[in-house]
C-alpha positions in Angstrom: 0.1 0.1 0.4 1.2 3.4 -0.8 1.6 6.4 1.2 -1.1 8.2 -0.2 -3.7 5.1 -0.1 -2.8 5.2 3.7 -3.7 8.8 3.6 -7.1 8.4 2.3 -7.8 5.8 4.6 -6.6 7.1 8.1 -5.7 10.7 9.4 -2.4 10.6 9.9 -0.5 12.8 11.7 1.4 14.7 9.7 4.4 15.1 11.6 5.3 11.8 12.2 4.1 11.0 8.3 6.6 12.9 6.9 9.2 11.7 9.5 8.2 8.0 8.6 8.4 8.9 5.2 11.8 9.8 5.4 12.7 7.2 7.6 11.6 4.3 5.5 13.1 6.1 2.6 16.5 5.9 4.8 16.0 2.3 5.5 15.5 1.1 2.0 18.1 3.4 0.1 20.2 1.6 -2.5 23.9 1.3 -1.3 25.6 3.3 -3.9 23.5 6.6 -2.5 24.3 6.2 1.1 25.8 8.7 3.4 26.2 8.6 7.2 22.5 9.4 9.0 22.7 11.4 12.5 21.4 9.3 15.3 17.8 10.7 15.7 17.0 11.4 19.6 13.2 12.2 20.4 13.6 14.5 23.3 10.7 14.6 26.1 11.7 17.0 28.6 8.1 16.9 30.6 8.4 12.9 30.9 6.2 12.0 27.8 5.5 8.8 26.2 4.9 10.0 22.6 8.9 9.4 21.5 8.4 5.8 23.0 5.2 5.3 21.1 6.6 6.3 17.9 9.6 4.2 18.5 7.1 1.2 19.1 5.4 1.9 16.0 8.9 1.9 13.9 9.3 -1.5 15.5 5.8 -2.9 14.3 6.7 -1.2 10.7 10.2 -3.4 10.6 8.4 -6.3 11.6 6.1 -6.3 8.7 2.9 -8.5 8.4 4.2 -11.4 7.7 7.9 -11.4 7.8 10.9 -9.0 8.6 11.2 -6.4 6.5 14.6 -5.0 7.7 17.0 -6.3 10.3 16.2 -4.5 13.8 17.4 -4.3 17.4 15.2 -2.3 19.9 16.2 -2.3 23.7 13.1 -1.8 25.5 12.8 0.5 28.4 13.6 -1.2 31.8 14.8 0.1 35.4 18.2 0.5 35.6 20.0 -2.3 37.3 23.6 -2.1 38.5 24.2 -5.4 38.5 23.9 -5.6 34.3 27.1 -5.8 32.7 28.2 -3.8 30.0 28.0 -6.4 27.6 24.8 -7.4 28.3 23.3 -4.5 26.3 25.4 -5.2 23.1 24.5 -9.0 23.6 21.0 -8.4 23.6 21.2 -5.8 20.4 23.2 -8.4 18.1 20.9 -11.0 19.0 18.0 -9.4 17.9 19.8 -7.9 14.5 20.4 -11.7 13.8 17.0 -12.7 14.6 15.5 -10.3 12.5 17.4 -11.0 9.2 14.9 -10.8 6.4 14.4 -14.2 5.0 17.1 -14.7 1.8 19.7 -12.4 3.7 21.5 -15.6 5.7 23.1 -15.4 9.0 24.5 -11.9 10.5 28.3 -12.9 11.2 29.8 -10.3 13.2 33.4 -11.4 13.4 35.5 -8.2 15.2 32.5 -8.1 17.2 32.7 -11.5 18.5 36.2 -11.5 18.9 36.5 -8.2 21.0 33.6 -9.2 23.0 35.6 -12.8 23.9 38.4 -9.9 24.7 37.1 -8.2 27.0 35.3 -10.6 28.7 38.3 -12.8 29.5 39.5 -13.5 32.5 42.7 -11.8 33.7 45.6 -14.0 32.3 48.2 -15.7 34.8 51.6 -16.8 34.3 54.7 -15.9 32.6 54.1 -12.7 30.5 55.7 -14.3 27.0 52.7 -16.4 27.7 49.5 -14.5 27.9 48.8 -13.4 24.5 48.6 -17.1 23.8 46.6 -17.6 26.4 44.3 -14.7 25.6 44.2 -16.2 21.8 42.9 -19.5 23.4 40.7 -18.1 25.3 39.2 -16.2 22.2 39.4 -19.4 19.8 37.1 -21.5 22.5 34.2 -18.6 22.6 35.0 -18.8 18.8 34.1 -22.4 18.8 30.6 -21.8 20.6 29.5 -19.8 17.6 31.3 -21.8 14.8 29.7 -25.4 13.7 32.9 -25.6 11.5 36.0 -24.8 14.2 33.4 -26.9 17.0 33.7 -29.7 14.5 37.2 -30.0 13.9 38.3 -29.5 17.3 35.9 -32.7 18.3 38.0 -34.3 15.7 40.8 -33.7 17.4 39.9 -35.5 20.3 40.7 -34.6 24.2 43.7 -34.8 25.9 44.4 -36.5 29.4 44.3 -33.1 31.2 40.8 -32.8 29.9 39.6 -36.0 30.8 40.0 -38.2 27.8 41.3 -41.9 28.2 44.5 -43.3 26.7 43.1 -44.0 23.2 42.1 -40.4 23.2 45.0 -38.9 24.2 47.2 -40.9 21.4 44.6 -39.9 18.9 45.0 -36.4 20.0 48.5 -36.7 20.1 48.3 -37.4 16.1 45.4 -35.7 15.0 45.6 -32.5 17.3 48.2 -30.5 15.6 46.1 -31.0 12.2 42.2 -30.5 13.7 42.9 -28.4 16.8 46.2 -26.3 17.2 46.8 -25.7 13.1 43.3 -24.0 13.3 43.6 -21.8 16.2 47.3 -20.9 15.1 44.9 -19.7 11.8 42.3 -18.2 13.9 44.9 -15.9 16.0 46.9 -15.0 12.1 43.2 -14.0 10.7 42.3 -12.1 13.6 45.6 -10.2 13.6 44.9 -9.6 9.7 41.5 -8.3 10.3 42.1 -6.1 13.5 45.3 -4.7 12.2 44.5 -3.8 8.8 47.4 -6.2 7.3 47.0 -8.4 3.8 43.9 -8.1 2.0 41.4 -6.9 5.0 44.1 -4.0 5.3 40.6 -1.4 4.5 39.6 -2.3 8.1 42.0 -0.1 10.0 39.9 1.4 12.5 41.2 -0.9 15.4 45.0 -0.2 14.3 44.0 3.5 14.4 42.8 3.4 17.8 45.5 0.9 19.1 48.2 4.0 17.8 46.3 6.3 19.6 46.2 4.5 22.9 50.0 3.0 22.7 51.9 5.5 20.2 52.7 2.8 18.6 51.3 -0.5 16.3 52.6 -3.5 17.9 53.3 -6.4 15.8 50.5 -8.8 17.4 46.8 -8.2 17.9 46.5 -10.2 21.0 49.3 -8.8 22.9 47.8 -5.0 22.2 44.6 -6.2 23.2 46.1 -7.4 26.6 44.9 -3.6 27.8 41.5 -4.3 27.2 41.4 -7.6 29.6 42.9 -5.8 32.6 39.8 -5.3 35.0 37.9 -7.4 32.7 34.2 -6.5 32.0 34.1 -4.2 34.9 36.6 -2.1 33.3 36.4 1.3 32.5 33.1 1.0 30.7 33.3 4.3 28.0 36.4 2.6 26.6 35.0 -1.0 26.6 31.5 0.7 24.7 33.8 2.5 22.2 35.9 -0.5 21.4 32.8 -2.6 21.3 30.5 -0.2 19.3 33.5 0.7 16.9 33.6 -3.3 16.3 30.1 -3.8 16.0 29.7 -1.2 13.3 32.8 -2.3 11.3 30.9 -5.7 11.2 27.7 -4.3 10.1 29.2 -1.6 7.6 30.7 -4.8 5.9 27.7 -7.1 6.2 25.9 -4.7 4.3 28.6 -4.9 1.4 27.3 -7.5 -1.3 29.7 -9.9 -2.7 29.8 -11.3 -6.1 29.0 -15.2 -5.1 26.9 -14.5 -2.6 23.5 -14.2 -3.3 22.5 -14.2 0.6 24.4 -11.1 0.9 22.6 -9.2 -2.6 19.8 -9.4 -0.6 20.9 -7.5 2.2 19.5 -4.1 0.6 18.4 -2.5 4.1 20.0 -0.7 6.4 20.2 -2.1 9.7 18.2 0.0 12.5 18.8 0.4 16.2 15.8 1.4 18.1 15.8 2.4 21.7 12.6 2.9 24.1 14.1 4.9 26.7 17.4 6.6 26.3 17.5 8.1 29.9 19.1 10.9 31.7 22.9 12.3 30.5 24.8 9.3 32.6 22.6 6.4 32.1 24.1 3.2 30.2 21.8 3.9 27.1 22.9 7.5 26.8 26.9 6.5 27.4 26.2 3.7 24.5 24.7 6.7 22.3 27.2 8.7 22.8 29.8 6.1 21.5 28.0 5.3 19.1 27.6 8.7 17.6 31.1 8.8 17.5 32.0 5.7 16.1 29.5 6.4 13.4 31.5 9.4 11.9 35.0 8.3 12.9 34.0 5.2 10.5 31.7 6.7 8.0 29.1 4.1 8.8 26.3 4.6 6.2 24.5 1.4 7.4 23.1 1.7 10.5 19.9 3.8 11.4 19.5 4.8 14.9 16.2 6.2 16.9 16.1 6.8 20.6 12.9 8.0 22.4 12.7 8.8 25.9 15.9 11.8 26.1 15.2 13.2 29.5 18.3 15.5 29.4 21.0 15.8 27.2 24.7 15.8 27.9 26.8 18.8 26.2 29.7 16.8 25.2 28.9 16.4 21.1 27.2 19.0 18.9 23.8 18.1 18.0 21.2 18.9 15.0 18.6 20.9 16.7 15.0 20.8 14.8 11.9 22.2 15.7 9.9 19.2 15.7 9.4 15.8 13.8 7.9 17.4 10.6 11.2 19.5 10.2 13.1 16.2 11.2 11.7 14.2 8.4 12.4 17.3 5.8 16.0 17.1 7.2 16.0 14.0 7.0 14.6 13.3 3.4 17.4 15.9 2.7 20.2 13.4 3.8 18.5 10.7 1.8 18.6 12.7 -1.0 21.5 14.6 -1.2 23.7 12.9 1.8 25.1 14.3 5.1 27.9 16.9 4.6 31.3 16.2 6.3 31.4 17.6 9.6 28.1 17.6 10.0 27.1 17.0 13.7 26.1 13.1 14.2 22.9 13.7 16.5 19.8 15.1 15.6 17.6 16.0 18.5 13.6 16.2 18.0 11.4 17.6 21.0 8.6 15.5 21.0 5.2 16.9 22.6 2.7 15.0 24.4 -0.8 15.4 22.6 -3.6 13.6 23.0 -5.1 13.3 19.5 -1.7 13.9 17.9 -0.6 11.0 19.6 -3.8 9.1 19.2 -3.6 9.3 15.3 0.1 8.5 15.1 -0.2 5.6 16.9 -2.9 4.4 15.2 -1.4 5.3 11.7 2.1 3.9 12.8 0.3 0.3 14.7 -1.8 -0.3 11.6 -0.1 0.1 8.5 3.1 -1.2 8.6 4.4 -0.3 5.2 8.0 -0.5 4.7 8.8 -2.5 1.6 12.2 -3.4 0.4 13.0 -4.2 -3.2 11.9 -8.0 -3.2 13.6 -10.9 -5.5 11.5 -13.1 -7.6 14.1 -16.2 -6.7 15.8 -17.2 -3.7 19.2 -17.5 -2.5 19.3 -21.5 -3.7 17.4 -20.9 -6.8 20.1 -18.2 -7.4 23.0 -20.6 -7.0 21.2 -22.9 -9.2 20.3 -20.4 -11.8 24.2 -19.3 -11.7 24.9 -22.7 -12.6 22.6 -23.2 -15.4 23.8 -19.8 -16.6 27.3 -21.2 -16.9 26.2 -24.0 -18.6 24.0 -22.2 -21.1 27.2 -19.9 -22.1 29.2 -22.9 -22.5 26.5 -24.2 -25.0 26.3 -20.6 -26.6 29.5 -20.6 -27.1 29.9 -24.0 -28.3 27.2 -23.1 -30.8 28.9 -19.9 -32.1 32.1 -21.8 -32.5 30.0 -24.3 -34.8 28.2 -21.5 -36.7 25.1 -21.6 -35.3 23.3 -18.3 -35.5 21.8 -16.5 -32.3 19.7 -13.4 -32.0 18.9 -11.0 -29.3 15.1 -11.1 -28.4 14.8 -8.4 -25.6 13.1 -5.1 -26.6 14.8 -2.2 -26.1 12.5 -0.1 -23.5 13.9 3.6 -25.5 13.1 2.3 -29.3 16.8 2.5 -29.6 16.8 6.5 -30.3 16.4 7.4 -26.9 18.3 5.9 -23.2 17.4 5.4 -19.9 18.0 8.5 -17.6 18.8 9.0 -13.8 14.9 8.8 -12.9 14.0 5.4 -15.2 12.6 7.8 -18.3 13.9 7.7 -21.7 15.6 10.7 -22.4 17.7 11.5 -25.6 16.9 12.5 -28.9 13.6 10.8 -30.9 11.2 12.0 -33.8 8.0 12.5 -32.2 6.6 11.2 -29.0 7.3 7.4 -29.9 10.1 7.1 -27.5 8.8 9.6 -24.6 5.9 8.9 -21.7 2.8 7.2 -22.6 0.5 7.7 -19.4 -2.8 9.5 -19.7 -1.0 12.3 -17.4 1.5 13.0 -20.2 -1.2 12.9 -23.1 -1.0 16.7 -23.5 2.7 16.6 -23.9 2.1 13.8 -26.6 -0.3 15.7 -28.5 2.1 18.5 -29.0 5.4 16.2 -30.2 2.7 14.2 -32.5 2.1 17.6 -33.6 5.6 18.0 -34.6 6.0 15.0 -35.8 3.2 15.8 -38.2 4.3 18.8 -39.3 7.9 17.2 -40.2 6.1 14.5 -42.2 4.7 17.5 -43.9 7.7 19.2 -45.1 9.3 15.6 -46.5 6.1 15.0 -48.6 6.3 18.7 -49.8 10.3 18.2 -50.7 10.4 14.4 -51.9 9.2 15.6 -55.4 11.8 18.2 -55.8 14.6 17.6 -58.6 18.0 17.9 -57.6 18.6 21.3 -59.9 15.6 22.6 -57.9 16.9 25.8 -56.3 14.6 26.0 -53.6 16.3 25.1 -49.9 16.0 21.7 -48.8 14.8 21.4 -45.1 17.0 21.9 -42.0 16.9 20.6 -38.4 16.2 22.4 -35.2 16.7 20.1 -31.9 14.4 21.6 -29.1 16.3 21.0 -25.9 14.4 20.4 -22.7 12.8 18.3 -19.7 10.4 16.8 -21.7 9.4 14.1 -18.8 8.9 14.7 -14.8 11.1 11.6 -13.2 9.7 8.3 -12.3 6.5 8.8 -10.6 6.6 12.7 -10.5 2.8 14.3 -10.4 3.6 16.9 -13.0 4.6 15.3 -16.1 6.6 18.3 -17.4 7.9 20.8 -14.7 8.7 24.4 -15.4 6.8 25.4 -18.6 8.1 22.8 -20.6 4.7 22.0 -21.9 3.9 25.7 -22.5 7.5 25.8 -25.0 6.4 23.0 -26.5 3.2 24.6 -27.9 4.9 27.8 -28.4 7.7 26.1 -30.5 5.1 23.7 -32.9 3.0 27.1 -33.7 6.1 28.7 -34.7 7.1 25.6 -36.7 4.0 25.7 -38.5 3.9 29.4 -39.3 7.5 29.6 -40.6 7.1 26.3 -42.6 3.9 27.8 -44.3 5.9 31.0 -45.5 8.8 28.9 -46.7 6.9 26.3 -48.9 4.6 28.9 -50.3 7.5 31.0 -51.2 10.3 28.7 -51.8 12.6 31.6 -50.4 12.9 30.7 -47.2 14.3 27.4 -45.3 11.7 24.8 -43.9 12.4 23.4 -40.8 12.0 19.9 -39.2 12.1 19.7 -35.6 13.7 16.9 -33.2 12.3 16.8 -29.6 15.5 16.2 -27.1 14.5 14.8 -23.5 17.0 16.9 -21.2 15.6 14.5 -17.9 13.4 15.8 -15.3 14.9 19.1 -14.5 17.8 19.0 -17.0 19.4 15.8 -14.7 20.4 14.1 -17.9 21.1 17.0 -19.9 24.9 16.6 -20.2 24.5 13.3 -21.6 21.8 13.9 -23.8 23.9 16.9 -25.3 26.3 14.3 -25.9 24.1 12.0 -27.9 22.8 15.6 -30.0 26.4 16.2 -30.9 27.0 12.9 -32.2 23.7 12.6 -33.9 24.3 16.5 -35.7 27.8 14.9 -36.5 26.3 12.3 -38.8 23.3 14.7 -39.8 24.5 17.9 -41.3 20.8 19.0 -41.9 21.0 19.9 -37.8 22.0 23.1 -37.9 20.8 24.6 -34.1 19.4 24.0 -30.8 16.6 25.8 -29.2 15.3 25.5 -25.4 17.4 25.6 -22.1 14.4 26.8 -20.5 15.7 26.1 -16.9 18.6 27.7 -15.7 20.7 25.0 -13.6 24.4 23.5 -13.5 23.5 20.4 -15.7 22.1 23.1 -18.4 25.1 25.0 -18.3 27.3 21.6 -18.4 25.2 21.1 -21.5 25.7 24.6 -23.0 29.4 24.0 -22.6 29.2 20.7 -24.6 27.3 22.5 -27.7 29.5 25.4 -27.8 32.7 23.3 -28.0 30.6 21.0 -30.9 30.0 24.4 -32.9 26.1 24.1 -32.6 24.3 27.5 -32.2 21.8 28.0 -29.5 19.0 30.0 -28.7 17.5 30.0 -25.4 13.3 30.2 -24.7 12.4 31.3 -21.6 16.0 30.8 -19.1 16.8 34.1 -17.6 20.4 33.5 -15.7 23.0 36.0 -16.7 25.2 32.7 -16.3 23.8 31.4 -19.4 25.6 34.1 -21.6 28.7 33.2 -20.0 28.8 29.6 -21.0 29.9 30.0 -24.7 29.8 32.4 -27.9 27.4 29.8 -29.5 24.4 30.7 -27.1 22.0 33.8 -27.9 19.3 34.6 -25.8 15.5 36.0 -25.6 14.5 36.6 -22.4 15.5 39.3 -20.1 18.4 38.3 -17.6 18.0 38.2 -13.9 20.0 41.0 -13.3 17.1 43.2 -15.8 14.2 41.1 -14.1 15.5 41.8 -10.4 16.0 45.3 -11.4 12.4 45.7 -12.4 11.4 44.1 -9.5 13.0 46.0 -6.9 11.2 49.2 -8.8 8.2 47.5 -8.2 8.3 47.1 -4.8 9.7 50.2 -4.2 6.9 52.1 -5.6 3.7 50.1 -6.2 0.8 50.2 -3.3 1.3 45.9 -3.4 0.3 45.5 0.3 -3.3 47.3 1.1 -3.2 49.9 -1.1 0.2 51.1 0.6 3.6 50.6 -0.7 6.1 47.5 1.4 8.5 48.6 3.9 10.0 45.7 4.2 10.7 42.6 2.3 11.2 38.8 2.8 13.2 37.5 -0.5 12.6 33.5 -0.3 15.4 32.0 -2.7 16.9 28.6 -3.1 20.6 28.8 -3.0 21.3 25.3 -5.1 19.2 27.0 -8.2 21.1 28.9 -10.4 18.0 30.8 -11.5 17.0 31.5 -7.9 20.1 32.3 -6.3 20.8 34.5 -9.6 17.4 36.6 -9.5 17.7 37.0 -5.8 21.2 38.3 -6.1 19.8 41.0 -8.6 16.9 42.1 -6.4 18.7 42.4 -3.6 21.5 44.4 -5.3 18.5 47.0 -6.7 16.4 46.9 -3.5 19.5 47.0 -0.8 20.2 44.7 2.1 18.6 47.3 4.6 15.1 46.5 4.2 15.8 42.9 2.8 15.5 39.7 4.5 17.0 37.1 2.6 15.2 33.1 3.5 17.0 30.6 2.2 14.9 27.4 1.4 16.7 24.6 -0.2 13.7 22.1 -1.2 14.4 18.5 -0.2 13.7 17.1 -4.0 16.0 19.8 -5.3 18.2 18.3 -8.2 21.6 19.8 -7.2 23.2 18.4 -3.9 24.5 21.7 -2.6 24.5 25.6 -2.5 26.2 27.4 -5.6 29.7 28.9 -4.9 28.5 32.6 -4.3 25.0 32.0 -3.6 23.0 34.7 -1.5 23.6 34.6 2.5 20.5 34.8 4.7 18.8 32.8 7.0 18.5 28.9 6.4 14.9 27.5 6.5 14.8 23.5 6.7 11.3 22.9 5.4 8.4 24.5 3.7 6.4 24.3 7.2 9.2 26.6 8.9 8.9 29.1 5.7 5.5 29.8 6.2 5.8 30.2 9.8 8.7 32.7 9.4 6.5 35.0 6.7 3.7 34.8 8.9 5.7 36.1 12.0 7.2 38.9 10.1 3.9 39.8 8.2 1.9 39.5 12.2 5.0 42.0 13.5 5.1 44.3 10.5 1.8 44.3 8.2 3.2 46.4 5.3 5.7 43.6 4.9 6.0 42.0 1.6 6.9 38.6 0.4 9.4 38.5 -3.0 9.7 34.8 -4.4 12.7 33.8 -6.2 12.1 30.2 -6.1 10.6 27.9 -8.6 6.9 27.9 -9.2 6.7 24.4 -8.4 7.0 24.9 -4.6 5.4 28.1 -4.5 2.3 25.8 -4.5 3.3 24.0 -1.3 4.5 27.6 0.2 0.8 28.4 0.0 -0.8 25.2 1.2 1.4 25.6 4.4 -0.1 29.4 4.7 -3.6 28.1 4.5 -2.8 25.6 7.0 -1.9 28.0 9.6 -2.8 31.6 8.5 -3.8 32.9 12.2 -1.4 35.6 12.1 -1.0 36.1 8.5 -4.5 36.2 7.1 -3.5 38.4 3.9 0.1 38.0 2.2 1.1 40.0 -0.7 4.0 38.3 -3.1 5.9 39.3 -5.9 7.1 36.3 -7.7 9.8 35.8 -10.6 8.8 34.8 -14.1 8.8 31.1 -13.0 5.4 31.9 -10.5 3.5 31.7 -13.8 4.2 27.8 -14.2 1.8 27.6 -10.9 -0.7 29.4 -12.8 -1.6 26.3 -14.7 -2.4 23.9 -11.6 -5.2 22.4 -10.9 -6.2 25.0 -8.2 -5.1 28.3 -8.7 -2.6 30.1 -6.1 -5.3 32.6 -4.9 -7.7 29.4 -4.2 -5.1 27.7 -2.3 -4.3 30.6 -0.2 -7.6 33.3 -0.1 -5.5 35.8 1.6 -3.2 36.2 -1.5 -2.4 39.4 -3.4 -0.1 38.1 -6.3 1.9 40.1 -8.6 4.3 38.3 -10.8 7.0 39.3 -13.4 6.1 38.4 -17.3 8.4 38.4 -19.9 5.9 39.2 -22.5 2.2 38.8 -22.1 0.9 38.5 -25.9 -2.5 39.5 -25.2 -1.6 42.6 -23.2 0.5 43.5 -26.7 -1.6 42.3 -29.6 -3.0 46.0 -30.3 0.5 47.4 -30.4 2.5 44.1 -32.2 1.8 42.8 -35.6 3.8 39.5 -34.2 1.8 39.3 -30.7 -1.2 39.5 -32.9 -0.3 36.9 -35.5 1.1 34.7 -32.6 -2.4 34.7 -31.0 -4.5 34.2 -34.0 -2.2 30.7 -34.6 -2.7 30.0 -30.5 -6.4 30.1 -31.1 -6.8 28.6 -34.2 -4.6 25.5 -32.7 -6.2 25.6 -29.1 -9.4 27.2 -29.1 -10.6 24.3 -27.4 -8.8 24.8 -24.3 -10.7 28.5 -23.7 -11.7 28.1 -19.7 -9.5 25.3 -19.1 -6.5 24.8 -16.9 -4.0 24.5 -19.9 -6.4 27.5 -21.6 -4.4 29.7 -19.1 -1.3 29.2 -21.3 -2.3 31.9 -23.6 -1.5 34.1 -20.9 2.1 32.5 -20.3 4.9 33.9 -21.8 6.7 30.7 -22.1 4.7 30.2 -25.2 5.3 33.2 -26.9 9.0 32.7 -25.9 9.4 29.6 -28.0 7.8 30.8 -30.7 10.0 34.3 -30.6 13.1 31.8 -30.1 12.0 29.6 -32.9 11.7 32.5 -35.3 15.2 34.0 -34.0 16.6 30.6 -35.0 14.7 30.4 -38.4 16.0 34.3 -39.7 19.1 33.3 -38.9 19.0 30.2 -40.8 17.3 32.1 -43.9 19.9 34.8 -44.0 22.6 32.1 -44.0 20.8 30.2 -46.8 20.6 33.5 -48.9 24.5 33.9 -48.1 25.6 31.1 -49.9 23.8 32.2 -52.9 21.8 29.4 -53.3 24.4 26.8 -52.8 22.0 24.6 -50.5 25.0 22.3 -49.5 27.1 25.2 -47.9 24.4 26.0 -45.3 25.6 24.0 -42.1 25.8 25.1 -38.7 29.2 26.9 -39.5 27.7 29.3 -41.5 24.3 29.8 -39.1 26.8 30.6 -36.3 28.7 33.2 -38.8 25.3 35.1 -39.6 23.8 34.9 -35.6 27.3 36.2 -34.1 27.3 39.3 -36.8 23.8 40.0 -36.4 20.5 39.6 -38.2 20.3 43.2 -38.9 17.8 45.7 -37.6 15.9 42.8 -35.4 12.3 41.9 -35.2 9.0 42.8 -33.3 8.4 39.4 -31.5 5.4 38.3 -29.9 7.2 39.2 -26.6 8.0 42.4 -27.4 10.8 44.2 -30.2 13.9 41.8 -30.4 17.3 42.9 -31.1 19.6 40.6 -33.4 22.9 42.9 -33.8 24.8 39.6 -32.6 28.0 39.5 -30.4 29.6 41.6 -32.9 27.2 44.2 -32.8 27.4 44.5 -28.8 26.1 41.4 -27.3 23.8 38.1 -27.8 20.9 39.3 -26.1 18.1 42.0 -26.5 19.2 44.9 -23.5 16.0 46.5 -23.0 13.7 43.6 -23.5 10.1 43.9 -22.5 9.1 43.2 -19.4 5.8 43.5 -17.1 4.3 42.7 -13.9 1.2 41.1 -13.7 -1.9 41.0 -11.0 -3.1 38.0 -10.9 -6.5 36.9 -9.7 -9.9 35.0 -10.3 -10.6 37.6 -13.0 -7.7 37.1 -15.0 -4.3 38.7 -15.5 -3.9 42.5 -15.2 -0.7 44.2 -16.0 0.5 47.0 -14.1 4.2 47.7 -15.0 5.2 47.6 -18.5 8.9 48.5 -19.7 10.8 48.0 -22.8 10.2 48.1 -26.3 6.5 46.7 -27.4 7.4 47.3 -31.4 9.5 49.6 -33.3 8.8 53.1 -32.2 6.9 52.0 -29.4 8.9 52.3 -25.9 7.7 52.4 -22.6 10.4 54.0 -20.4 8.2 54.5 -17.7 5.4 53.0 -15.5 2.8 53.9 -12.8 0.8 56.8 -14.5 4.5 57.9 -15.9 5.6 58.7 -12.3 8.4 56.2 -12.2 11.4 55.6 -14.7 11.9 51.9 -16.1 15.3 50.4 -14.9 
C-alpha cells in the first residue's frame, strides 16, 4: 500500500507521517547513494510517552505483517540494574539483529565484535608474561567455537587429551590428530584475527582498531593479542566508556561489512536495507543507554558508517559533550532526513539530531494508530531465493558454454530482448527515456502526459508534411531543402512525478510547434525560406541528464549535417550549463527560450538569449516593490526574499533583486527543497537565514507579516514549490490572513495548476514577473497578434480550461520568438550561400548569428534586438518586461517596461511617475 492510500484511509498525524516517510526512504535506500545518518534523539523533557510510542510503531513497521522487512534491534525501556554488565546491552542488540534478518539474507556474522567481546570478557591472565597473548588467543578461540560449527567440529575431530578428561586412546588420537584439527586451526584463527584487526594483508581496509591502538599506545604492535591485553585488565568491569567505545566500533565495522554485497554470495546481495537500532528509553545524561548512544554517534562519524539508522526515544536530558542538530519538531526532522536521503550528509555535520516530541492526546492517538495499523516499509523483493539463484548461476554457466559452442559451430543466435526506449533514446537517472527522438514515440505513455504527446505528435506530423512537400523536388531545384532544429528541454517529470513536465515545458512545446507551422507555411509558399524539421530531445527531469543528452545530440549532428541548431534551455540549472558548454565546443548555435540567468550567456559564444536576464528582471521587481502600492494599497516597508541557494535561477534572481532594492530592508530566507536536483548551494549564492522545511518557511513569513503588516514577500524560487508554500500558509494562517507576494517569472508555472494560487490561499495578493504576455501586446504588435491568431486557431478548445491559461503564459510566446529568431538566422545563412544549398550548415549559421541579423524584428514578447556578438551582445538589452497582477478574473498588467514594437518604447510605469530600470 502506498503512502497516498494510507492518507486516504487514515487521518495520519502529519508530522509523524513526514518523519516516517523519510525513515522509510533511509532504511531501504540503495547502497551506492547512502551516506552517514545522524542518530535521531526524541527529546521528552516533560516525561511524556509519545516518543516511546513512535519507536514502538517503527518497530512494528520493521516487523511487517508476514516477515521481517529490515534487520533491527529494539532496546526496551527497563529500570536501571546495578548488576547489569556492559556486555549485556551489546548481546541484546546483536541477538535481535541476527534474529530479525529478513528471509533469504543469511545469518549475520559479526567476527570483529565476537573477537573483541571475547577479549573484554576474558579473565585476567596469569603466568609468564610471554605466554599471556597465547592464553588470550586460546580463550578467544574457545569462545569462537561456541558460534562456529566448523571450528567446533574440527576440535571434536582432534580428540581430548588426558588433562581434559580423555582416555588413553583419546590421548593417543589427540597426539596424532590434535596438531592438524586443533592447533593449526587455532593458529590460523589467531593470524586471521591479527590481519583483520591490524589492517594487514587483504583486509587492510579495516584499520579502525589499528588507529585506536596507535592513539592509545603510540605505536602499532606486531601482534593483535599482545595489544588486546590492555582491554582484559579489569575484564567486563573495566572502564565502561572504553569498553563501549571499542565494542561499538567493532559492531559498526561488522555491520558495514555485512551490508556490502559479494559477487558470489546471493544471500549478501539480498541485504538491501540498512540495520536499524531503536531505543525506547535513552534516559538521563549519565545513563547506560546514553553512554552507548554517545559512543555510537562518535563511532558512526569515525567510521563514516552508512549501514545503520538509529532512533532513540525518552531522552530526558542531553549531555553537552557532543554537538547536536536541533530541529523544531517531527515535521522538520522528516524534511531534514529526506534531504539527507536525497543529497547525503555533509562532512563535519553533527552526528545527532535532537527532535522535541510534544505529548498531545489527539496527535498521539492518531500517530499511534497510523503507525501501528499500516506497517508499509517494503524493501525490494526478488523473484527467486538464494538457492534458486545459485542453481540459476550454474545453469547460466552451462548455457553460456552451450552458446559459445554454438557460435564456434556457426549456429546463429539473435537477441530477443526489446529496447524499452526504442533505440533512439536511453534510460535516464529517473528511469525515463531521455535523448533524441522523432516525435513522441520514445517518451511517456501515461494519461498525465497526454498533452505533451499531443504536441510532439503535432510536431511529427509537421515534419512529415515538410518531407512530403520536398520529396518530389528534383536535384536541380533551386529552392532550399529542409534543415533540422533540436528542441532541448525536460520532457519528463521523473519517475512517479505528479507533474509530467515541470517548469513550463508544455507551454514551450506549444509555442515551438506553432512557430514551426508558421515558418514552414511561409517557406513552402515562397520557396525563398528554409523549411524546418524539429527533433525533440528530452534532457530529463529538471535537466538532470542534460550533459549526456547533449553529447548524444552532438553525435547525431556529426552524422546528420541537416541539424544546424538547438533551441530551448528553458531552466537555468548547473546541468544546463554543462550541456551548453558541450554544444559550444561542438560549434552548435543555441537560442534560448525562457532561461534568464546571466550565467547562461557566459557558457560560450554560440548561445543567444531571447528572455531578459535576471539582472534586468531583478531591477524591475525592485522598482515595483519600491513604488507600487502592493500591500493593502500601500507600499511595502520591508521585504522577505525567498531563494533556493542550490538553484542557479533562484540564486541569480535573488541576488539581482537584493542588489537593486538594498540590503537594509531585505530579509533573505534560504529554503532548499528536499527534492532539489543539485546537492549543495551554489558557490557565491546569497547569504541569509536557512529554513529547513516549507512549514518553517510559512511560519517565518507569518511571523514577519504579524510584526509588520506592510511586509511583502518576494518569491525568487521555483513555481513548483510556490504552491506548497501556499498550502502551508492556508493550514496555519492565524497571524497572517493576508500576504502580498511578488514572484519571479517561474511563478507563472503555478497558474496552470488545477487550483490557482489564490484558491489555495484566499488571503493572497499575487503579482508576478512576465517576459511578454501576448494578449497585452496584441494591439501594438503585429507579431503578437499573429501569434495569438495561431494559438487560438489551434487551441481554441482549451479556452476556459486549465491548459487554456497558457494563452497568457509568456513561455509559449518566448518559444515562438526563439524559433522565429533561429529561423531568421537560417534564412539569412541560406541567402548568404548564393543558392548553394549544400553550403548551409551550423558553421555558416553561427557566423550569421554572431554578426547579427540586422535591425531586429518585432516578436510576440516585444522587440527583439538581433545585433549579435559583433554588434555588442547576444541578447536584447532593454527587453520588454512586465509585472502582472493575477486573480480570479484574469491577469492585469500593472508595469510594462521596454520596447513593445519598433517605435513603441515604454520608459516609465505607474502613470508615468516612475522611470523604468
